[in-house]
VOVO-13188 format. One record per atom (N, C-alpha, C, O, CB): z, x negated, y negated. Coordinates in steps of 0.1 Angstrom, whole numbers, plus 5000, padded with zeros to 4 digits. Glycine has a CB too. Example, Ala and Ser with C-alpha at 12.3 -4.5 7.8 and 13.67 -1.06 7.14 Angstrom:
BEGIN
507848685057507848775045507848685033508548585033509048875045507148725022507148635011507948715000508048664989505748595006
END
This chain:
BEGIN
506849365257507349465247508349555254507949625263506149545241509549555249510649625256511149745249510849765237511749525259511849825256512449945249513549915240513749985230512950045260514249805242515349765232514649715219515249735209516249655238513449665220512749625208512349755200512449755188511549545211511949855207511649985201512850045194512750095183511050085211514050035201515250085195515650005183516050065173516350075206515549875184515849795172514949825160515349825149515849645176513649835163512749875153512950005147512850025135511349875158513450105155513850235150515050225140515050295130514150335161515950145144517150125135516750065122517150105111518250035142515849955122515449895110514549995102514649995089514549775113513850085108513050185101513950285094513650325083512150255111515050325100515950415094516650345082516750405071517050465104517050225084517650145073516650135061517050145049518050005077515350105064514450105053514250245046514050255034513050055058514250345055514150485049515250515040515050595031514050585060516450455042517550485033517550385021517750425010518850475041517350255024517450155014516350155004516650134992517450015021515150185008514050184998514150284987514150244975512650205005514450414990514650504979515950484971515950504959514650654984516950434978518250404971517950294961518550294950519350364981517250194965516950084956516250134944516550104932516149974963515150214946514350254935515050364926515050354914513050314940515750454932516350564924517750534918518050584908516550684933518450444925519850404920519950264915520250244903520850434931519550164923519750024919518649994908518949924899519649934931517450034911516350014901516149864899516149814887516550084888516149784910515849644909514449604911513549674907516849564918514249494918512849454921512349534932512949534943512849294925511249604930510649694941510149614953509349524951509549784935510649644965510249574977509449664987509349634998511449514984508949774982508449874991507249954985506850054990509549984994506649894975505449964969504149904973503149974972505549944954504149794979502849714980502449684994503249695004502949594972501249634996500649615009501349495016501349485028499149575008502049405009502749295015504049345021504649265028502949185005504449465019505649525025506849425024507349385035505449565039507249375012508349275011509649325017510449245021508449234997509849465016511149515022511149485037512249455042511249665019510049495043510049465058510249325060510949285070508649505064509749235052509949095053511449065052512048985059509149015043512149125042513549095039514449145051515249075056513949155026514149265055514949325066514749245079515649225087514649475068513449205081513249125093513848985092514348935103511649105095513948925081514648805079516148815082516748735089514548755064516748925078518148955081518348965096519248915102518649085074517449035103517449055117517348925124517948895134516449155122516348845119516048715126517148615125517448545134514748665120517848605113518748505110520248555112521148465112518648455096520448685114521848735115521948805129522748765137522248825104521248915131521448995143521048925155521748925165520649125141519848855155519348795167520248675172520548665184517948745165520648585163521648485167522948535172523548485181521848385155523448645166524648705171524548755185525448735193525148825162523448815188523148855202523148735211523648745223521848935203522548625207522548505215523848445217524148395228521648405208524748465207526148415209526848495220527648435227526848415196526648625220527348705230526748675244527548665253527048855226525448665245524848625258523448575255522648645248524848745268523148455259521948395256520748475259519748485252521848255263520748545271519648625275519448755266518348815267519848675289520448785258520248905249519448875237518948965230521648955245519248745234518448715222516948755224516448745235518448555219516448815213515048875214514048765215514048655209514748955201513048795224511948705226510848725215511048825207511248725240509848645214508848655203508148785203507948845192507848545205507748845215507048975215508049085210507549175203506649005229509249075213510249175208510449165193510549265186511549165215510549045188510649025173509449075166509549135156510848875170508249055172507049105166507049255165506549315155505749055174507549325176507649465176508549515165508249615158508149515189509649445163510549485152509949475138510049565130511849405152509149365136508549345123507449455121507349505110507949205122506649475131505549575130506149715126505649785117504749585143507249755133507849885130508449885115508349985108508949915140508949775111509549765098508349775087508549845077510249635096507249705090506149715081505549855080505249905069505049615085505449925091504950065091505950155083505550235075504850115106507250135086508250215079508250195064508650285057509650185085507950075060507950035046506950115038507050135025507749895044505950175044504850245037505250395035504550465028503550245045506350445040506750585040507650625028507350725022507250625053508750555026509850615018509550645003510150744998511050535019508850564997508650584982507250614978506750724979509150454975506550504973505150534968504150574979503150644976504650404961504450534991503550575002503550725005502550775009503850495014504650795004504750935007505851005001505651084992504750945022507150985006508251075004508551094989508751214985509451025011508650984981509051004967507851064959508051084947509450864962506751084964505651154958505651304963505451394955504351084960505851314976505751454982506851544977506451654973505851434997508051504976509151584972508951644958509151764956510451514974508651554948508451614935507151694934507151794926508451504924506151664941504851734940504951874945504351964941503751654947505851894956505952034961507052114954507252234958506252024976507652054944508752134937508552134922509052234916510052064940507852044916507752044902506952164896507152194884507051914897506052224904505352334899506252454896506052534887504252384909507352464904508352564902509252534890509552624882509152594914509652404889510552364879509952354865510552394855511252234882508752294864508152264851507252374846506652364835507452134852507052484853506252594848506852654836508052694836506052704859506152674825506552734813505552834808504352824812506852634802505952924799504853014793503852944786502652984785505553114784504152824780503252744773502152684782500952684778503952634765502552624793501552564802500752664811499752634816502152454810501352774813500652884820500452854835499652914842499352904814501252754841501052724855501452844864500752864874501952604858502452914860502853034868501753134870501753204881504053094862500853144861499753244862498453174867497653234874499553314849498153044863496852984865496852894877495752884883496552904853497952844882497952744892498752774904498252784916498352604887500052804902500952824913500552944922500652924935502352854908500053054917499553164927498453114936498253184947499153284919497753014933496652974941497052864951496252824960495452914933498252824951498852734961499652814971500552884967499652624954499352804984500152884994501652854993502052744990499652855008502452954995503852944994504452845004505452785002504553074995503752835016504352755026504152605023504752515030503652785039503452565013503252425009504052384997503852264992501752395008504852464992505652434980507052494981507252594988504952474967507952444973509352494973509352604962509252574950510452384970509652724967509552844957510952894953511052974944508752954963511952834959513352874956513652814942514052694942514352834967513652884931513752824918515152774916515352674909513552934908516252834922517552784920517752654927518352554922518552884925517252644940517352514947516552404940517052294940516752534961515452434934514652334927515352294914515452174911513252384923515952394907516752364895517852264898518052164890517252484888518652294908519752204912519252064916519951964913520552274924518052064922517551924926517251844914517651724914516251944935516651904904516351824892517451804882517451704875515151884885518451894883519551884873520851844879521851814871519652014865520951854892522251824898522951944904522852054898523251754888523551924916524152034923525552064917526351964916524252004938525952194915527352214910528352174921528052184933527452364907529452134916530552084925530952194935531152304931531752034917530952154948531452244958530352324964530552404974532452334953529052314959527952394964527252324975526952204973526952434952527052384986526352314997524852284994524252364987526452395010524452174998523052134996522052235003522152255015522751995000521152294995520252395001519052335009517952335005519652474990519452275021518352215029517252315033516152275034519052165042517652435036516652535041515552565032514452595036517352665045515852545019514752575009513652475010512452505006515352564995513952355016512852245017512252245031511252185033513552115014512952305041512552295054511152345057510252285063513552365064510852475052509552535055508452465049507452435055509652675050508552425036507352345030507152205037506052165039507652315015508252145041508052015048507452035061506651955065509451945049507852135068507152165081505752205079504852175088507952275089505452275068504052315065503152185063502052195066504052405053503752085056502951965054502851875066502051785067503651885042503751895076503851805087502451785095502151675098504851845097501751895098500551875105499451795098498851705104499852015108499351815085498451735077498851585077497951495080498351785063500051555075500551415074500451345087499951235088501951405069500851415098500751345111499251325115498851225121501351435122498351425112496951405114496351295106495551215112496251535111496751285094496251175085496651035091495850945091496751185071497951025094498450895100497750865113497550755117499950895101497550965121496950945134495450905132494950815139496951075143494750965122493350915120493350775115492450695119492751015109494250735106494350595101494550495113493950395114495450575091495450535122495750445133494550435143494250325147496950505141493950545145492750545154491650465148490950385156492250695157491450475135490350395129490650245131489750165133490250425114491850205129492250065130492150015145491749905147493650035125492350105154492150065168490750035171490349945178492750175178489850115165488450105168487849985161486849925166487650225162488349935150487849815144488649685146488349575142487649835129489749695154490649585156489949465161489949355156491749625165489249485172488549365179487449305170487249185170487949415192486749395163485749345154486349255143485849145140484949465147487349295136487949225125488749105130488748995124488849315117489449115141490349005145489648905154489848785152491549065153488848955163488248855173486848815169486448705171488248925187486048915164484648885161484448815147483848715146483749015162484948885137484848835124485948735120485848655111484848945114487048735128488148645126488648645111488748535105487748505130489048755106489648765093490948695093491648685103489748915088491348645081492548555081493848625080494848565085492348465068493948745076495148825075496248745069497248715075495548875089496148705056497248615050498548685050499548615050496848585036498648815049499948885047500848875059502048895058499649025044500248835071501148825083501448685087502048655097500548895095500948585079501148445082502648405081503148325089500348355073503448475072504848445071505648495083506348415089505448505058505448625087506148665099505748585111506648565120505948805101504448545113504048465124504848335124505248285134502548445124504948275112505648145111507148165114507748075120505448085098507748275109509148305111509448315126510448265131509548425103508648385133508848415147508648285155509348255165507948525153507548205152507248085159506448115171506048225173508548015163506148015179505448025191506248095202507448095201504847895196505648135212506348215223507448135229508548185232505348255234507248005231508247915236509547905227510547865232507747785239509347935214510447925205511248055204512248065197509947885192510748165211511248295208512748315211513348395204510548395217513248235221514748245224515548135218516748125221514848255239514948055209515847965201516548045190516248155187514947855195517547975184518248035174517348065162517348175156519447955169516547965158515547985147514347905152514447805160516047935133513147945146511947875150511847745142512647715133510747965147510847665146510647535140510247545125510447455117509547455147509747665121509447685107510647665098510447605087508947835106511847715102512947705094513647565094514547535087514047805098513047475103513647335103512747245095512947115096513747295118511747295088510847215080511347205066511447305060509347275081511647085061512147075047511247135036511647185026512446925044509947125039508947175029509147325027508947385016507547145033509547395038509747545037510947575028510847665019510047605051511947495029513147525021512947485007513547544998514347445027512147385004511847354990511047464984511247504973510947224989510047524992509347644987510247764985510047834975508247674997511247784993512147894992513047874980513347964972513047915004513447744977514347714966513747744953514547784944514747574967512547724951511947744937512047894932512647914922510447704937511547994940511848124935513248164935513648244926511048224943514048114944515448144944516148104931516948184926516148084956515847984927516547934915516048014902516848054894516247784913514748034901514148104890514648244889515148294878512648104890514548324900514948464900516448474899516948574892514448534912517248384905518648394904519148374890520048434885519348294914518448274883518848254869518548374860519348414852517948134863517448444863517148564855518148674859518648754850515748614858518548684872519548784876520848764870521548854865519648784891521348634869522548604863522548634848523548674842522948454866521348614842521248644827521448794825522048824815519848604822521048874834521249014833522649054834523149154829520349094842523448974842524849004844525648944832526549004827525348944857525248814829525948744818524948694808524348584811526848624824524748754797523648714788523748574783522848514778523648804776524948514784525148374780524348274788523948174784526548334780524048314801523148234810521748244805521248354803523348284824521048134803519648144799518748224809518948204821519048004796517848294803516948384812515948294820515548334831516248484803515548184814514548104821513148154817512948204806514648104836512148134826510748174823510648324823511148394832509848114834510048384812509848524812508948574823508048494828509348574798509048704827508248754837506748754834505948724842508648904841506448794821505048794817504948784802505848794795504348934822503648754798503348744784501848784782501048734790503648604778501548864772500148904770499548814759500248784749500049054767498248794760497548724749496248804746495548854755497148574754495948824733494848904729493848824721494248744713495449024721492548854723491448784716490448894713490449004718490848674725489548854704488348934700488849074695488549184701487448954712489649074684490249194678491049274688491149394687489149284673491649204698492549274707491749334719492349394728493249384701490449324720489649384730489749294743489749354754488249394726489849164742489949084753491349044756492048984747489048944751491949094767493349074770493548994782492949024793493949214771494448894781494848814793496348834795497148834785494448674791496748834807498248844810498648724818498048694829498448984818499548654813500048534820501348574827502348614820500348414810501348564840502548594848502448514861501248494866502748744850503548474867503548404879504348484890505448514888504048264877503648504901504348564913504248454923503248414928503648694918505448404927505448294937504848334950504148254956506948244939505048464954504448504966502948504965502248464975504948644970502348544954500948554952500348414952499248394956500548634940501048314946500648174946500448134960499548064964501648084938501448164969501448134983500248194990499548134998502648174990500048324987498848394994497548334989496648324996498948544991497448304976496248234970495948104977494748074979496448214956497048034981496747904988496247925002495447845007498047824988496548035008496148065022494648115022494048105032497048175028494148165011492748215010491748095011492047985008492548294998490548135015489448035014489248004999489448094990488148085021488747884996488547854982487547944975487547974963488147704980486547984983485548074978486048204974485748254963484348094988486948254983487548384980488548374968488648464960488248444992489348274968490348254957489648244944490048304934491148134960488548164944487748154931487148284927487248324915486648054933486648364936486048494933487048594927486748664918485448554946488348584932489348684927489548664912489548754905490648664935489848534908490148514894488848514885488948554874490948394892487748464891486548464883486048604880485648634868485448374890485948684890485448824887486448904879486048994871485248894901487748874881488748934872488448904857488548994849490148894876488248774854487848734841486548804836486448844825487748584840485648814845484348874841484449024838483849064828483348854853485349094846485449234842486349254830486249354823486149304854487249154827487949164814487049144803487149224793489049044814486049064804484949044794484149174793483749224782484048924797483849234805483049354805483849464797483249544789482749404819485149474800485949574793485849554778485749644770487349574798485949424774485949394759484649434753484649484742486249244757483549414760482249454755482149604753481649654743481149394764482649674763482549824763483449874751482949964744483149884776484549814749485449854738484849824725484849894715486849794739484249704724483649654711482449744707482349774695483149514713481649794716480549884713480950024714480050114713479349854722482150064717482650204717482150284728481950404727482250264705481950224740481450304752482350274764481850224774479950264755483650294763484550264774484450374785485050344796485950244769483950484782483950594792485250684789486350634790484050544806484950804784486150884780486550994790487451074787485750954767485851004801486251104811487651074816488050964818485151104823488351184819489651174825489551144840488951224847490551294822490151034844490251004858491650954861492350894852489250894862492150974873493550944876493750794879494850744877494051024888492650724883492850584887492050504877491150434881492350554901492450504864491750434854491850284856492950224858492250474840490750214856490650064857490550004843489550024836489450014866491649934838491649874825491349974814490749934804490749754825491750094816491550194805490150244804489750304794491950134792489250224813487850264812487450344825487550294836486950144810486950464823486450544834485250474840484950474852486050684829484350404831483250344837483550234847482950214857482350284825484650154844485050044853485550104866485450044876486049954846486250224865486750294877485550334885485550324898487650414873484550394879483350434886482650314893482250324904482350514877482550204885481850084891482650034903482050004913481849974880483950034902484749984914484650074926484550034937486149974910484550214923484450304934483050284941483050284954484550454929482050264934480750244940480750124948480150114959479650234929481350014943481349884950482249904963481849854973481949774941483349974962484249994974483550074984483650054996485550064969482750174980481950254990480950174998480850185010481250374983480250084990479349994997480049895006479549865017478449914986481249845002481949755010482349825023482249765034483249705002482849945022483250015034482050035044482150015056483950145031480950075038479750105045479149975052478749975063478650165037479249865044478749735049479649685061479149625070478549635038480949705059481849665070481549745083481549685094483349695066481249865082480849945094479449895099479249895111480750095091478549865090477249815094477349685102476749665112476349795082478249595097478449465104479049495118478749415127479349375096479849595119480549625132479749715140480249765150481849695129478449745137477649845145477549815159477649905168476249855138477349685163477149655177478549675185478549725196476749505179479649645178480949665184481149815186481649855196482049605176480849895176481050035177480150105187480450195194480750105163478850045189478050095199478650065213478550155222476650035198479249955215479849925228481050015230481250065242480349775228481750045220482850145221482350275226482850345235483650155208481250325220480650455223480150455238480350555245479550485214479650345242479150335256480350345266480350405276478350205259481450275262482650285270483250425271483650475281483750185264483250495259483750625258482850725267483350805274483750675244481550705265480650795273480650775288480650865296479250775268480850645292480850615306482250615312482450615324480250475308483250625303484650625309485050495315485950485323484850735319484350385311484650245316485750185308486350245299483450155316486150065312487249985306486849915293486049975285487849885316487349795292487049715280488049745269487849685258485649755275489049825271490049855261491449825265492449885260489849995256491649745275492949715281493949645271495149655273492849635293493349585261494249515251494449595239494949545229493649375248494049725239494249805227495449895229495949915240493049895225496049945218497250025219496850165223497750245227498050025206495650205222495050325227493750295234493050205229494850435215493450365244492150355250491050405240491450475231492050425264489850355242488850395232488550545233488350605223487550325235488750605245488550745246489650815238489450915231488550795260490950765239492050825232491850805217492150905210493350765237491350695213491250665198490150765192490350815182490850525196489050775199487950855194488351005194488151075185486650845203489051045205489551185206490551215196490651315190490051215220491451115193492551135183491951145170492351225161493551015184490951055167490251065154489651195151489751255141489250945152488851245161488251375160489151485158488951575150487351395172490251485166491251595166491951595152492251695147492251585177492251475148493051455135492151505123492651585115493351315133490951475123490051515112489951675113489951735102488651455113489851725125489751875126491051945121490952045113489551915141492151885124493451945119493551935104493952025097494651865125493151815098493151805084492151905077492451955067492751655080491051925083490052015078490652155078490552225067488752015087491252205089491752335089492952345079493052455073492252365103493752245078494952255069494452265055494952345047495852125071493552185051493052185037492352315034492552365023492052065035491652375044491052505041492152615040492052695031490152545053493252605048494352695046495052675033495652775028495352675058494952555027495652525014494752575003495252574991495852375013493552625006492752684995491452604993490652644984493452684983491152505000489952424998488752485006488952535017490152275002487552485000486452545007486052465019486352345020485152544997485452535029485152475042484252345040484352245047484452575051483252365031482352255029482952135021482452025022481052305021483952155013484552055005485551965013485651845010485252114993486352035022487351965029486851845037487451735035488052055039485851845044485351725052484851615042485051495045484251765061484351655031483951555021485151475015485151355014483151615010486251555013487451495008488051405018488451285015488551605004488051445031488651365042487851235043488451125044488651445055486551245043485651125045485851035033485950905035484151165046485951085021486150995009487450925010487550805007486051074997488551005013489850945013489950835024490550725022490951055016489550865036489550765047488650645044489050535047489250825060487550675037486650565034487250465024487150345025485350615028487950525013488550445003489750365010489850245007489150524992490550425018491550355025490950245034491550135035492450445034489950265041489250175049488750055041489049935045488050235057488150075030487649965022488849885016488749765016486850025010489849945011491049875006491749795017492149685015492049975000491749855029492349775041491549655044492149555047492449865053490249665043489449545045489749435035489749325038487949585045489849485022490149385012491449315014491649195012490149454998492449395018493849335020493849245032494449145031494849455021493149285043493149205055492449075053492948975058492549285066491449075045490648945043491148875031491148755030489148975042491448955020491748885007493248865005493548794995491248974997494148915014495548885012496148934999497048874994495748745013495549044993496149084980497449164983497449264990495149184973498549104978499849174980499849304973500549404977500949084975499149314961499249444953497749474950497049394944500049424940497349594952496149644948496149804948497049864954494949594956495149864942495050004942493550044943492649964941495650064929493350174946492050234946491550234932492250284923491950364953490250194930489750204916489550344911489550374899488450124915489350434921489150574917489750664928489550644940487650614916490550764924491250854933490150944939489250984932492250944926490150974952489151044959488751184952487651224952489451074973489751254947489451384940488551364928487751444925490751454936488751254921487851224909486451194914485451234907488451114901486251134925484951114931484251244934483051254931484951024943484951344939484351474942484051544929483051614928485351554951484951534920484751604907483551544900482651614894485951594898483351414901482251344894480951384901479851384895482351194895480951414914479751444922479351594920478151624918480051424937480351684920480051824920480451894907479851994903480751894931481351834899481751894887482852004889482852074899480651964880483852004880484952104881484452244880485052334885486052074871483452264872482952394870482452464882482352594883481852394859482052394892481552454905482652474915482352524926480452354911483952444912484952444922485852564921486152634931485752324922486452594909487352704907488752674910489152564914486852814916489652774908491052764908491552704922492352604922491752894905491152774933491752734946491352594950492252524955491252834957490152564948489652424952490352324943490752214948488152414950490452344930491052244921492552234924493152124924490952284907493252344928494652334931494852254944495752174945495252474933494052284954494152214967493852064965494451974971493252274977492852034957492451894954493651824947493951704950491151884945494251894938495351834931496451794940497151684938495851924920496751874950497851844959497551724969498451674975498251964967496251694970495951574979496251444972496351344979494451584982496551444959496951324952498251264959498551144958497151344937499051354965500251314971500051214982500851114983500951434977499051234990498851135001497551055000497350965008498851215015496651094991495451024989495150994974494151024969494251104995496250934968496150904954495750764951494650724956497450934947496550694944496150554941496150454953495550354952497150504931496850494963496850414976497350264973496650174978495450414982498450254967499050114965499650064977499849944979500050124953499950154987500350115000499950225010500050345007501850085001499350185021498950285031499350245045499550125048497450305030499450345054499750315068498650235075498850155083500050445076497450265070496250195077496350045076496149975086494950245070496749995064496849845063498049795071497949685077497049805048499149865072500249825080499949815094500349725101501449915077499149915099498749915113497849805117498149735127498050055117496849775109495949665113496649525112496349445120494649665104497549515102498349385102499249385114499549275119499149375089499849495118500649495130499849465143500349395151501249635132498649505143497749475155497349325155497249265165496449565154497249275143497049125142498249045148498048945154496749075128499449095144500649035149500749045164501148955172501849085142500449165169500449195183499449105191499749065202500149345186498349075185497348995191497948855194497548785204496148975182498848815186499448685187500548675197500748575204499948635173501348785199502548785206502548885218503048845229503648815198502149005216502349115226501249115236500149155233502549255219501449065248500449055258500549165269499549195276500448915265501749215271501949325281502549445275503249445265502849275292502249565281502749695276502349715261503149775254504249695278501149675257500749685244500549835240500649875228499549615241500349925250500150065247501450125241501350225234499750135260502550065244503750115238503850105223504650165216504950045244502950015218502949995203502550125196502950145184502049885199501750205202501350335196502550425194502750485183500250405204503450425204504750495203505550435192506350505185505450505216505550305191506350235181505950275167506850295159506250085183504650285165504150325152504650465148505150495137502650325151504550555158504950695156506550705153506950775144504650785168507250625161508750625160509150575146509950635139509450545170508450465142508750415128508450515117509250525108507950285126507350585118506950685108507950795108508450825097505550735111508350845119509250955119510650915115511350995107509351015133511150795119512450755115512550725100513450775093512850625122511550655095511550625080511350755072512050775062510350535077510450845076510250975069511551055069511951105058509051055075512151075081513351155081514451095073515151175066513751175096514750965074515750905067515550915052516450935044515950765071514350895048514050885033514051035027514551045016512650825031513651135035513751265029515151305027515551365017513051365039516051275037517451305036518051235024518851285016518251275049517751105023518251025012517851064998518651084989517850875014516551094996516051134983516651274979517051294968514551144983516651364989517251504985518751484982519251554973517051594997519451404990520851384987521151324973521951374966521551304998520351224970520551154957520151254946520751254935519651024957519051324948518551424938519651524935519951554923517251484942520151584945521151694943522451634937523251704930521451764955522751504941524051444936523951404922524851424914524451324945522851344918522751284904521851364895521851344883522251144905520951454901519951514893518651434893518751324887520351554879517551474899516451394900515851344886515251244885515351464907516051424876515651384863516351264857515851194849515851504853517551234863518251114859517950994867518450884865519751144860517051014877516650904886515350844881515050844869516550954900514550784890513350704886512250794879511850894884512750644899511850744867510750804860509450784868508450864865510650754846509350684876508150664884507750784893506650804895508250534893508750854897508550964906508951104900508351204902509250944919510151104893510651234888510551254873510951354868512051244892509951154866509651184853508551294852507751304861509151054846508551364841507651484840506151454843505551524850507751554827505651334838504251304840503951274855502951324860503851184832504851194862504651164875504851284885504051304894505551044880505851354882506251464891505151574891504951644901507551524888504551604879503651714878502251674878501351754875503951784864501951554884500551514884499551604890498451634884500451374891499851664902498851764908498651884898497451934898499351814921499651924891499452044883498752014870497952094865500852104880499151894864498451864851496951834854496051854846499051734845496651774866495251754870494551884871493451894865495251674884495151974878494452104879494252184866493252234863495252194889495352174858495352244845494252184836493552264829496652244838494152054836493151994827491752034831490952064823493251844828491452034844490052064848489752214848488552244848489852004862490752294848490552434846490252464831489352544828491752524850490852384822490652404808489352334803488752364793491852354800488952224811487752154807486852144819486652034825488152004802486252254823485352254835484052184834483052254832485152404840484052054834482851984832481951984845482552004856483151834828480751964843479851954855479651814860480251724854478452024852478751794869478451664874477751584862476851644856477551664886478051464860477451384849476751264854477051204864478551354839475851214846475151094849476050974848475750874855473951074839477150984840478050864839478550834853478550714857479150894829479050934860479650904873478550854883478750744889480351024878477550934884476550894894475850764890475550684899475451014895475550744878474750624874475650504875475150404880474250644860476850504869477750384870478150354884478250244888478950404860478450464891478850444905477750374913477950284921479250574912476450424911475350364917475150224913474750134922474150444914475350194900475150054896476249964902475949844906475350044880477450014903478549934910478149904924478449794929479850004909477650004931477249994945476149894946476049814956476850124951475149894937474049804937474449664936473949574943472949844927475349634926475949504924476649454937476449334941476849494912477449544943478149504955477149464966477349374973479049614959476149544968475149514978474449384975474249304985474049624978474149354963473449224959474449114962474049014968473049224945475749124959476649014962476848994977476948884982478049054956476849104984476949094999475749025005475948935013477149235005474549065001473349005007473348855003472948765011472149075002473648824990473548684986474648604993474348484997473848674971475848654995476848585002476448555017476848455023478148655002475748655023475448635037474248545039474148475049475148775043473348545029472048475031472048325026471348245030470948545025472948305016472948175009474348115010475348165004472548184994474548005018475847945020476447895007477647885005475747835030475547854998475947794985476447894975477147854965474847714979476248024978476548124968478048134966478748144976476048264972478648114954480048094952480948214952482148194952480248014940480348334951481148454949481248534962480248564969480548544938482548564966482748644978482748794974483348834964484148614984482048874982481749014977483049104978483049204971480749074986484049074986485149164987486049164974486849254972486049134999485849074965486649064953486149164942486849204934486648924947484849204943484249284932484849424931485149464920482849294934485049504942485449644940486849654933486949754926485649704954487749554934489049574928489149474916490249454911490149554938488049414912488149314901488549364888489049294879486849234900488349494885488649554872489949634873490349694863487549654868490749624884491949694885493049614878493049494878492349724899494049684871495049614864495949534874496449424870495949714857496049574887496749504896496149364898496949264899496849574910494849354899494249224901494449134889494649014890492749244904494349194877494549114865495949064864496148954858494149194853496949134869498249084869498448974878499348884876499249194872497648964889497848864899496948744896497048634903497448914913495948754887494948654885495548514882495148414889494148684873496548494873497048364871497648294884497548184886498148364860498348384892498948324904497848284914497948184920499948434910496848374915495748334924495048214920494648134928494748454925494848204906494248084901494947954904494347854908494148094885496347954903497147844906496947804921496847694925498547864903497047914930496947884944495547824948495447734956497148014952494547884941493147834944493047684939492447604946492147924937493547654927493347524921494147424930493547314932493947524907495347454934496047354942495347334955495247224960497447404945494847444962494247424975492947344973492647254981493947564981492147374963490847304961491147154959490447064964490147354949492247124951492546984949493046914962492746804964493646974938493946984969494446934982493346904992493246794998495447034988492346994993491246975002490346864998489846785006490447105004490146854985489246744979489846614981489146514985488946774965491146594978491746454978492546424990492846304992492546444965492946524997493846495009493246545022493746515033495146555007492246635021491646685033492446785041493546835036491246575042492046815053492746915061494146875065495046955066491946945074494346745067495646695070496646725059497746775063495646535072496346695047497246725036497446885035498546925031496746665023496346955037496547105036497547155046498347235043495147165039497447105058498347145069499847105066500747185069497947095082499946995059501346955056501847035044503047055043501346805052500947075035501447155023501647305026502347375019500347145012500947355037501047495040502447555041502747655036500247525053503347485049504747535050505447555036506247655035505547445058505147475027505747485013505347625007506147695001505347375004504047655008503547775002504047905010504248005004502047775001504147885023504747995031506248015026506748125026504647965046506947905023508247915018508347985005509248055002508847775017507347954996507248034983507248184985507948254979506047984975506448224995506248364998507648425003508148524998505148395008508148355013509448405018510548405008511348495007509848325031510648295000511648284990511548394980512648444975511648144983510348424976510148534966510748664971511548724964508648554963510448704983510848834988512348824992513048924990510048875000512748714998514148705002515148714990516148774990514448575010514748644979515548644967515648784961516748834957515048544957514448854960514448984955515349074964516149154958513049044955515249064977516149154985517549114984518449204984515649135000517948984983519248944982519949004969521049054969519348794982519248994958519749044945519849204945520649254938519048994934518949264952519049414953520249444961520949544957517749474960520549374971521849394979523049364970523949444971521849304991523049254963524149224954524349334943525449384941524049094947523249384937523249484927523849614933524549684926521849504921523349644945523849774951525349764953526049874952523149794964525949654957527349634959528149644946529149704945527649504966527649574935528349564923528049684913528849694904527949434916527049764916526749874907525849834896525649914887527949924902525249714896524249674886522949754887522549784898524049524887522349794876521149864876520149794867520549724857521250014872518849814870517749764861517649614861517149554852518049804847518049544872517949404873516649364879516549324890519149344882515549374871514249354875513949204875513949134864513249424866513749144886513349004887511848974888511348874883514048944899511149074894509749064895509249204898510049294902509248964905507949234897507449364900506449364911505949474916506849424888506049244916505049234927505149104933504349074943503649274922
END
């Protein structure tokens, strides 16, 4: 692992920090930066692999990047992809400014909410905020200083949160990768692109010389290019529509037919048991939702992470996710005990980690302490802050386990951590300051459609394959990628906002509902101060009990057909959007293994890896073309 690889990764991180918000706010094409599969990183890495690296080789053969260096570049790109938009920056900037801009005498935020939020964590310069949302007058300098203090105020919390995520993944890396041997489907494409170590200095790896790969790439390229050309020239037929809904049982039972070529590829990489469980439990929770709607008991409580429109399904998923996270730690108990003995004795056993175990444990403890102090300074009670931290990290941990083993390109938390605390203690017991501080945590601990934790553990899986020396430098690489992507994206979003007016940009982030989410959350629970209810505790407990039963049955009975990691997210809309694609991947794999055995599976695998790469490469290519031509709204796919 070399310093030039760190430099190249930093450059790619900066490019992603600029390109991701520009794509979303200006081009508004296919999003490549919202999800755990980090398709933006795949596209930029493909450009580096097929353009920049061969060019270096032409100048001097020894300049071409080796496999470990290429892995470093991809890891930094994947980390950077989690920062610019949905992961942080495009939520942070509106959340720290919308309270000033959208406060009105009618909503009463200026009297009921804003005074309880410390001034150092929000932009209070009303003129600077007005110009950001409406556009900067010609000739007026951009008011950078109005944003500097709040961003610096948030910096300790964010760095501590990212450090805690990294430390947690270091502590479970060996358990998940070496002991449990999770499959990590999301990194199989970059591993194939890089090739084996001996291929590292070739122009391209053997993967790109396989005809099956190019056939797989060609299918999404043709379909998406036809749709893209239709948007340019309506006379060109659109081809297959992106999605179509089907309704049954008086509209209560809803199925969505859509195909994501990438998800078909990931579905093929899963075990047949897991692939079956994903679509089967998805159908089962669709039926569950229909029954709840039919009998008029869908759950009417307001929650930020509603699963299929039902608070009960969100509670059920949260209970299951909590048990999944706890059971993952229980399975890892012997590994964690060994780590503790190493930490207490100061012995080795951690030479292949990016941090020593002492450093990881110390970093985790220090990070949690910093987060605790910061949240208390933001208005949260001393006793509530550690519960919020534990819940947020626990939800991220559970989701990361699902993504690492289940290869879900797109997923979300079934319940936002703040709603879990409100369900446990009730809004009536918390008051203005606690509710205001809880609302602001939605910025970094909300739906969690993409997190640094997942990017880090997938990066560590890639490092396990390629980086054998100087692996400790990877910790610095993660930090550099975060800082480069965050800095570049903050500058890009502020520049675009002041140039065009943020209200004229993406409704996903600057529309009134999205931008004011922390304030509407606080206002609602101040106006409706409910207490703890049996609905949350009872349904959450039932979801946890079902998850525990599925886990025990899966471990004790080899014939049991349902994999437990599918249940926590089975009622999420993201899973239901992916179900048809997962079903196709599962059906093809089951047929291949039944009639062709392992030999046919190995021969077919490059085709499905090509489907994944073609899906993301085509999306990135047309985003690039749209950015050059000025085309907007050219949506080819959404996940």
